[in-house]
TIRO-2110 file (N, C-alpha, C; in Angstrom, 1 decimal):
// TIRO-2110
-1.9, 11.8, -31.4, N, 1, A
-1.1, 12.9, -30.8, CA, 1, A
-0.6, 12.5, -29.4, C, 1, A
0.6, 12.8, -29.1, N, 2, A
1.2, 12.6, -27.8, CA, 2, A
0.8, 13.7, -26.8, C, 2, A
0.8, 13.5, -25.6, N, 3, A
0.6, 14.5, -24.6, CA, 3, A
1.7, 14.6, -23.6, C, 3, A
2.1, 15.7, -23.2, N, 4, A
3.1, 16.0, -22.2, CA, 4, A
2.2, 16.5, -21.0, C, 4, A
1.9, 15.7, -20.0, N, 5, A
1.0, 16.1, -19.0, CA, 5, A
1.7, 16.6, -17.7, C, 5, A
1.0, 17.5, -17.1, N, 6, A
1.5, 18.1, -15.8, CA, 6, A
0.5, 17.9, -14.8, C, 6, A
0.8, 17.3, -13.6, N, 7, A
-0.2, 17.1, -12.6, CA, 7, A
-0.2, 18.2, -11.6, C, 7, A
0.9, 18.9, -11.3, N, 8, A
0.9, 19.9, -10.2, CA, 8, A
0.2, 21.2, -10.7, C, 8, A
-0.6, 21.7, -9.8, N, 9, A
-1.3, 22.9, -10.1, CA, 9, A
-0.4, 24.1, -10.3, C, 9, A
0.7, 24.1, -9.6, N, 10, A
1.7, 25.2, -9.8, CA, 10, A
2.3, 25.1, -11.2, C, 10, A
2.4, 23.9, -11.7, N, 11, A
3.0, 23.8, -13.1, CA, 11, A
1.9, 24.3, -14.1, C, 11, A
0.7, 24.0, -13.9, N, 12, A
-0.4, 24.4, -14.8, CA, 12, A
-0.4, 26.0, -14.8, C, 12, A
-0.3, 26.6, -13.7, N, 13, A
-0.3, 28.1, -13.6, CA, 13, A
0.9, 28.6, -14.4, C, 13, A
2.1, 28.0, -14.2, N, 14, A
3.3, 28.5, -15.0, CA, 14, A
3.1, 28.3, -16.5, C, 14, A
2.5, 27.2, -16.8, N, 15, A
2.3, 26.9, -18.3, CA, 15, A
1.3, 27.9, -18.9, C, 15, A
0.3, 28.2, -18.2, N, 16, A
-0.7, 29.1, -18.7, CA, 16, A
-0.1, 30.5, -18.8, C, 16, A
0.8, 30.9, -17.9, N, 17, A
1.5, 32.2, -18.0, CA, 17, A
2.7, 32.1, -18.9, C, 17, A
3.0, 31.0, -19.5, N, 18, A
4.1, 30.8, -20.4, CA, 18, A
5.5, 31.0, -19.8, C, 18, A
5.5, 30.8, -18.4, N, 19, A
6.8, 30.9, -17.7, CA, 19, A
7.6, 29.6, -17.7, C, 19, A
6.9, 28.5, -17.9, N, 20, A
7.5, 27.2, -17.9, CA, 20, A
7.8, 26.8, -19.4, C, 20, A
9.1, 26.6, -19.7, N, 21, A
9.6, 26.4, -21.0, CA, 21, A
10.2, 25.0, -21.2, C, 21, A
10.3, 24.3, -20.1, N, 22, A
10.9, 23.0, -20.2, CA, 22, A
10.4, 22.1, -19.1, C, 22, A
10.5, 20.9, -19.2, N, 23, A
10.2, 20.0, -18.1, CA, 23, A
11.3, 19.0, -17.9, C, 23, A
11.6, 18.7, -16.6, N, 24, A
12.6, 17.6, -16.3, CA, 24, A
11.8, 16.4, -15.8, C, 24, A
12.0, 15.3, -16.5, N, 25, A
11.3, 14.1, -16.2, CA, 25, A
12.3, 13.1, -15.6, C, 25, A
11.9, 12.3, -14.6, N, 26, A
12.8, 11.3, -14.0, CA, 26, A
12.9, 10.2, -15.0, C, 26, A
14.2, 9.7, -15.2, N, 27, A
14.5, 8.6, -16.1, CA, 27, A
14.7, 9.1, -17.5, C, 27, A
15.0, 8.1, -18.4, N, 28, A
15.2, 8.4, -19.8, CA, 28, A
13.9, 8.2, -20.6, C, 28, A
13.3, 9.3, -20.9, N, 29, A
12.0, 9.3, -21.6, CA, 29, A
12.2, 9.8, -23.0, C, 29, A
13.4, 9.9, -23.5, N, 30, A
13.7, 10.5, -24.8, CA, 30, A
13.1, 9.7, -25.9, C, 30, A
12.9, 8.4, -25.7, N, 31, A
12.3, 7.6, -26.7, CA, 31, A
10.8, 7.8, -26.8, C, 31, A
10.2, 8.2, -25.7, N, 32, A
8.7, 8.5, -25.7, CA, 32, A
8.5, 9.9, -26.3, C, 32, A
9.4, 10.9, -26.0, N, 33, A
9.2, 12.3, -26.4, CA, 33, A
10.4, 12.7, -27.3, C, 33, A
10.5, 12.2, -28.5, N, 34, A
11.6, 12.6, -29.4, CA, 34, A
11.6, 14.0, -29.8, C, 34, A
12.8, 14.6, -29.9, N, 35, A
13.0, 15.9, -30.3, CA, 35, A
12.3, 16.1, -31.7, C, 35, A
11.7, 17.3, -31.9, N, 36, A
11.0, 17.5, -33.1, CA, 36, A
9.5, 17.1, -33.2, C, 36, A
9.1, 16.5, -32.1, N, 37, A
7.7, 16.0, -32.0, CA, 37, A
6.8, 17.2, -31.7, C, 37, A
5.5, 17.0, -32.1, N, 38, A
4.5, 18.0, -31.7, CA, 38, A
3.6, 17.3, -30.7, C, 38, A
3.3, 17.9, -29.6, N, 39, A
2.6, 17.3, -28.5, CA, 39, A
1.5, 18.3, -28.0, C, 39, A
0.5, 17.7, -27.3, N, 40, A
-0.4, 18.5, -26.5, CA, 40, A
0.2, 18.7, -25.1, C, 40, A
0.2, 19.9, -24.6, N, 41, A
0.5, 20.2, -23.3, CA, 41, A
-0.8, 20.2, -22.5, C, 41, A
-0.8, 19.2, -21.5, N, 42, A
-2.1, 19.0, -20.8, CA, 42, A
-1.8, 19.1, -19.3, C, 42, A
-2.9, 19.3, -18.6, N, 43, A
-2.8, 19.3, -17.1, CA, 43, A
-4.0, 18.4, -16.5, C, 43, A
-3.6, 17.7, -15.5, N, 44, A
-4.6, 16.9, -14.8, CA, 44, A
-4.0, 15.7, -14.1, C, 44, A
-4.7, 15.3, -13.1, N, 45, A
-4.2, 14.2, -12.2, CA, 45, A
-4.4, 12.9, -12.9, C, 45, A
-3.6, 11.9, -12.5, N, 46, A
-3.6, 10.6, -13.0, CA, 46, A
-5.0, 10.0, -12.8, C, 46, A
-5.6, 9.4, -13.9, N, 47, A
-6.9, 8.8, -13.8, CA, 47, A
-8.1, 9.7, -13.9, C, 47, A
-7.8, 11.0, -14.1, N, 48, A
-8.8, 12.0, -14.2, CA, 48, A
-8.8, 12.7, -15.6, C, 48, A
-9.8, 13.3, -16.0, N, 49, A
-9.8, 14.0, -17.3, CA, 49, A
-8.7, 15.1, -17.3, C, 49, A
-8.1, 15.2, -18.5, N, 50, A
-7.0, 16.2, -18.7, CA, 50, A
-7.5, 17.4, -19.5, C, 50, A
-6.9, 18.5, -19.2, N, 51, A
-7.3, 19.8, -19.8, CA, 51, A
-6.2, 20.1, -20.8, C, 51, A
-6.5, 20.2, -22.1, N, 52, A
-5.5, 20.6, -23.1, CA, 52, A
-5.2, 22.1, -23.0, C, 52, A
-4.0, 22.5, -22.7, N, 53, A
-3.6, 23.9, -22.5, CA, 53, A
-3.2, 24.5, -23.9, C, 53, A
-2.4, 23.8, -24.6, N, 54, A
-1.9, 24.2, -25.9, CA, 54, A
-1.1, 23.1, -26.6, C, 54, A
-0.8, 23.4, -27.9, N, 55, A
0.0, 22.5, -28.6, CA, 55, A
1.5, 23.0, -28.6, C, 55, A
2.4, 22.1, -28.5, N, 56, A
3.8, 22.5, -28.4, CA, 56, A
4.7, 21.7, -29.3, C, 56, A
5.8, 22.3, -29.7, N, 57, A
6.9, 21.6, -30.4, CA, 57, A
8.0, 21.3, -29.5, C, 57, A
8.6, 20.1, -29.5, N, 58, A
9.7, 19.7, -28.6, CA, 58, A
11.0, 20.1, -29.3, C, 58, A
11.5, 21.2, -28.9, N, 59, A
12.7, 21.8, -29.5, CA, 59, A
14.0, 21.0, -29.2, C, 59, A
14.1, 20.6, -27.9, N, 60, A
15.4, 20.0, -27.5, CA, 60, A
15.0, 18.9, -26.4, C, 60, A
15.6, 17.7, -26.6, N, 61, A
15.4, 16.7, -25.6, CA, 61, A
16.8, 16.1, -25.2, C, 61, A
17.2, 16.3, -24.0, N, 62, A
18.5, 15.8, -23.5, CA, 62, A
18.4, 14.9, -22.3, C, 62, A
19.2, 13.9, -22.3, N, 63, A
19.3, 13.0, -21.1, CA, 63, A
20.5, 13.4, -20.4, C, 63, A
20.3, 13.6, -19.1, N, 64, A
21.4, 14.1, -18.2, CA, 64, A
21.2, 13.3, -16.8, C, 64, A
22.1, 13.7, -15.9, N, 65, A
21.8, 13.3, -14.5, CA, 65, A
21.3, 14.5, -13.8, C, 65, A
20.6, 14.3, -12.7, N, 66, A
20.1, 15.4, -11.9, CA, 66, A
21.2, 16.4, -11.5, C, 66, A
22.4, 15.8, -11.2, N, 67, A
23.5, 16.7, -10.8, CA, 67, A
24.1, 17.5, -11.9, C, 67, A
23.8, 17.2, -13.1, N, 68, A
24.4, 18.0, -14.2, CA, 68, A
23.4, 19.0, -14.9, C, 68, A
22.3, 19.2, -14.3, N, 69, A
21.3, 20.2, -14.8, CA, 69, A
21.9, 21.5, -14.7, C, 69, A
21.8, 22.3, -15.7, N, 70, A
22.3, 23.7, -15.8, CA, 70, A
21.4, 24.7, -15.1, C, 70, A
21.9, 25.8, -14.8, N, 71, A
21.1, 26.9, -14.3, CA, 71, A
19.9, 27.2, -15.2, C, 71, A
20.2, 27.2, -16.5, N, 72, A
19.2, 27.5, -17.5, CA, 72, A
18.1, 26.4, -17.5, C, 72, A
18.5, 25.1, -17.3, N, 73, A
17.5, 24.1, -17.2, CA, 73, A
16.6, 24.3, -16.0, C, 73, A
17.2, 24.7, -14.9, N, 74, A
16.4, 24.9, -13.6, CA, 74, A
15.5, 26.1, -13.8, C, 74, A
15.9, 27.2, -14.4, N, 75, A
15.1, 28.4, -14.6, CA, 75, A
13.9, 28.1, -15.5, C, 75, A
14.1, 27.3, -16.5, N, 76, A
13.1, 27.0, -17.5, CA, 76, A
12.1, 25.9, -17.0, C, 76, A
12.6, 25.1, -16.1, N, 77, A
11.7, 24.1, -15.5, CA, 77, A
10.8, 24.7, -14.5, C, 77, A
11.3, 25.6, -13.7, N, 78, A
10.5, 26.2, -12.6, CA, 78, A
11.2, 27.5, -12.2, C, 78, A
10.8, 28.7, -12.6, N, 79, A
11.5, 29.9, -12.2, CA, 79, A
11.6, 30.1, -10.7, C, 79, A
10.8, 29.4, -9.9, N, 80, A
10.9, 29.5, -8.5, CA, 80, A
11.9, 28.6, -7.9, C, 80, A
12.6, 27.7, -8.6, N, 81, A
13.6, 26.8, -8.1, CA, 81, A
14.9, 27.2, -8.8, C, 81, A
15.9, 27.5, -7.9, N, 82, A
17.2, 28.0, -8.5, CA, 82, A
18.3, 27.1, -8.2, C, 82, A
18.2, 26.0, -7.5, N, 83, A
19.3, 25.1, -7.2, CA, 83, A
18.9, 23.7, -7.5, C, 83, A
19.9, 22.8, -7.8, N, 84, A
19.6, 21.4, -8.0, CA, 84, A
19.0, 20.8, -6.7, C, 84, A
19.5, 21.2, -5.6, N, 85, A
19.1, 20.7, -4.3, CA, 85, A
17.6, 20.9, -4.1, C, 85, A
17.1, 22.1, -4.5, N, 86, A
15.7, 22.5, -4.3, CA, 86, A
14.9, 21.6, -5.3, C, 86, A
15.4, 21.4, -6.5, N, 87, A
14.7, 20.6, -7.5, CA, 87, A
14.6, 19.1, -7.0, C, 87, A
15.7, 18.6, -6.4, N, 88, A
15.7, 17.3, -5.8, CA, 88, A
14.7, 17.1, -4.8, C, 88, A
14.6, 18.1, -3.9, N, 89, A
13.6, 18.1, -2.8, CA, 89, A
12.2, 18.1, -3.4, C, 89, A
11.9, 18.9, -4.4, N, 90, A
10.6, 19.0, -5.1, CA, 90, A
10.3, 17.6, -5.7, C, 90, A
11.3, 17.0, -6.4, N, 91, A
11.1, 15.7, -7.0, CA, 91, A
10.8, 14.6, -6.0, C, 91, A
11.5, 14.7, -4.9, N, 92, A
11.2, 13.7, -3.8, CA, 92, A
9.8, 13.8, -3.3, C, 92, A
9.3, 15.0, -3.3, N, 93, A
7.8, 15.1, -2.9, CA, 93, A
6.9, 14.6, -4.0, C, 93, A
7.2, 14.9, -5.3, N, 94, A
6.4, 14.5, -6.4, CA, 94, A
6.4, 13.0, -6.6, C, 94, A
7.6, 12.4, -6.6, N, 95, A
7.8, 11.0, -6.9, CA, 95, A
7.7, 10.1, -5.6, C, 95, A
7.7, 10.7, -4.4, N, 96, A
7.6, 10.0, -3.2, CA, 96, A
8.7, 9.0, -3.0, C, 96, A
9.9, 9.4, -3.3, N, 97, A
11.1, 8.5, -3.1, CA, 97, A
12.3, 9.3, -3.1, C, 97, A
13.4, 8.7, -2.6, N, 98, A
14.7, 9.5, -2.6, CA, 98, A
15.2, 9.7, -4.0, C, 98, A
15.7, 10.9, -4.2, N, 99, A
16.3, 11.2, -5.5, CA, 99, A
17.8, 11.7, -5.2, C, 99, A
18.7, 11.2, -6.1, N, 100, A
20.1, 11.6, -5.9, CA, 100, A
20.6, 12.4, -7.1, C, 100, A
21.7, 13.1, -7.0, N, 101, A
22.3, 13.8, -8.1, CA, 101, A
22.7, 12.8, -9.3, C, 101, A
22.8, 11.6, -9.0, N, 102, A
23.2, 10.6, -10.0, CA, 102, A
22.0, 10.0, -10.8, C, 102, A
20.8, 10.3, -10.4, N, 103, A
19.6, 9.8, -11.1, CA, 103, A
19.5, 10.4, -12.5, C, 103, A
19.1, 9.6, -13.4, N, 104, A
19.0, 10.0, -14.8, CA, 104, A
17.7, 10.8, -14.9, C, 104, A
17.7, 11.9, -15.7, N, 105, A
16.6, 12.7, -16.0, CA, 105, A
16.6, 13.1, -17.5, C, 105, A
15.4, 13.4, -18.0, N, 106, A
15.3, 13.9, -19.4, CA, 106, A
14.8, 15.3, -19.3, C, 106, A
15.5, 16.2, -20.0, N, 107, A
15.2, 17.6, -20.0, CA, 107, A
14.5, 17.9, -21.4, C, 107, A
13.3, 18.3, -21.4, N, 108, A
12.5, 18.5, -22.6, CA, 108, A
12.1, 20.0, -22.7, C, 108, A
12.7, 20.7, -23.7, N, 109, A
12.4, 22.1, -24.0, CA, 109, A
11.3, 22.1, -25.0, C, 109, A
10.3, 23.0, -24.8, N, 110, A
9.2, 23.0, -25.8, CA, 110, A
8.8, 24.5, -26.0, C, 110, A
8.1, 24.7, -27.1, N, 111, A
7.6, 26.0, -27.4, CA, 111, A
6.2, 25.9, -28.0, C, 111, A
5.3, 26.8, -27.7, N, 112, A
4.0, 26.7, -28.2, CA, 112, A
3.9, 26.8, -29.7, C, 112, A
3.0, 26.1, -30.3, N, 113, A
2.7, 26.2, -31.7, CA, 113, A
1.5, 27.1, -31.8, C, 113, A
1.6, 28.2, -32.5, N, 114, A
0.5, 29.1, -32.7, CA, 114, A
0.0, 29.1, -34.1, C, 114, A
-1.3, 29.4, -34.3, N, 115, A
-1.9, 29.4, -35.6, CA, 115, A
-1.5, 30.8, -36.3, C, 115, A
-1.4, 30.7, -37.6, N, 116, A
-1.0, 32.0, -38.3, CA, 116, A
-2.2, 33.0, -38.2, C, 116, A
-1.8, 34.2, -38.3, N, 117, A
-2.8, 35.3, -38.1, CA, 117, A
-3.7, 35.4, -39.4, C, 117, A
END
């Protein structure tokens, strides 16, 4: 089983509240996370134990540039970030490097897989 891991505590909180419905990852990771896959949504720092939050289905995987992210992409990535510029600033903090609107990103939309009643 593949895992889609989130390191930031703010993302874990949004995932637990089901407010985060997609993730934007730097680079083209569409080969690693193909559309239609089932993955574990996990939280934890690199090199530390991960906490499985839930299982999810990858509904849509799109490769874009940072500058072409839609408002819907931004809202589903992080409801607290409403502009591409704010997301670029957030990514520069996360990746500790300069990010430009021309940088390639992968937008991964996911939904929780629930057990039947």
